[in-house]
C-alpha angles and dihedrals in degrees: 000000000000093000125149113231125211124180112205130216091252091055098256116139119221122197119191129189117182114209137173097210096108121019094204101045138092117162130182142184131189120197136187126175120241110062124166090329086084091056119086121258090242087072092057093121092048091047090054093051097038102096093051095042100049093068100044093089099048123222136288109338094339124096119216089260095045094049097070089049090053089050095046110140092016129103103217132119139160128188129188123206139173117215131184095270105018146019121229150180121214126187147159138194145159113259092253090056096047093115092053089054091048091049090050089050091053094047094045089059103031104032115028106171123232116217114173093187092054090047092053090049089052091051092052093048092047092050091053093046094047092046089054090049091055090071093056115098091221089063090061089046093051091049091050091049092051093046091048092050104037108013113214099331105154093229092055097058117101122230114265130193089253091057096054094086088060093058105113113210096192092050093048091053089048091053090046093052091047092052092050097036096102113049089173086079093058130095113208119202122193121187131174142048093349125165103211094206091054096042099047099065089044091052089050092048102041106025105028089051092061115098115269145154136185095261112121123204132201132195120265130221108258089188096239096147127171117249116276123227130016119320133171126193117185118175136166127235129186113241138171090231107024117223134156123238116202128189123179113190125189121191139174147123122311131162111252102238135137090245091056091045089054094046090049091051091049093047091048092052095043092052088049088058092044095051093043086060102038102035104025105031106025097038099026084219102140145004091244145342120230114215120184128174120185136178122203139191093198123120089347136337104297146141140220122199116188131187116185137170145147122239146153110295089236090061098055100104096040095049095042087055088053090054092053091044091055092053092045092051096049091047091050104035105016124225125312114262088240094057094041093050092046092054095043091049091052092048093049091049091049091048092051091050091047091062087080096047124097093206091057092055092044090055094042093052094043092046091052100043096039105032104019094240119134105206094166117046113077091355094137092048090050091052093046090051094057112102135193088255090055091054091045091053092042093052092045090052093051100045096039087071086074098211102143131158120188116191116186126182110195114199118219130189115274109251 
């Protein structure tokens, strides 16, 4: 990708790509495998609150309210987060504020600040927000969806107002420090208007000085698997203006490759076109259908394909049948040439435009060096090579696994 690679004394790898796309932008990400998968299930509540809690205290000697004042007039920010399969840092700055961003990076890892008063304030705000959310019908829908997909797995439960008193600040900070204890396991990627001679001594000062060793971690399987087989959950909810919300979710195994990611993206967009015509325009059944296809490496090569929409409760059966019909037809006949060409044309145009975008290169470099996926080189040739037959066979392979969860919330008049 034209990146310069430095390996630091603490084991961290630094990848730098200088660009001239935006004069005032340098962005970076740092990734290490592991994430919350390496934390025990008994910390499920703390894991859920972690990303919001870690920043409430600020860094170093600066509280979360003092920090923006210290950075007034500067464009520099850094955020830490812990995902299911990895932990990461993300930041951005203007070239003149590079050192401020590097200092923030150092402090975020080495000196997270504890502020019990700020934590208590966060808990009270979260309780109020979560209590308000309880009254919303979509909260009940989301809970039903999670239960239908993952049963009572502790990591699948959402935070409720009642759980907030069980959030343990000291334990969260302990988990955070553990996840960022070994910077030798991180890959840092910098993209943008970077001056190498300015960046290099700052990398040595602020990143190489962080603790690190050669030990490499990987995520573990926490055994939170989606439900197998066919399952339907229909429930009623009182509403002022009754409507039905329908989600059909298909899951299964799928090798995590760039070819499969591209086919999934094409299938997702084609079904969006199909359902816009059949469900929205032909039937007048909804304002819009949301279609989302995703491939994942964690905890094993897998996919999730989701179709969701709101409609009149009287239309549930008819429109659900249209959803199934659309999937059957693409698995049996493949997409029309018109739809396939439209989607490929859009993807190729987006790819061409992305060549002048720092975020695209940041993701491409991080994807390759962290996850082994090359989403840049030969991308256009790979898209051009995909045929209607490929999409037909791909769809048939996904939906033949017959893991399907339908969750339907049927609104009824308030009594």
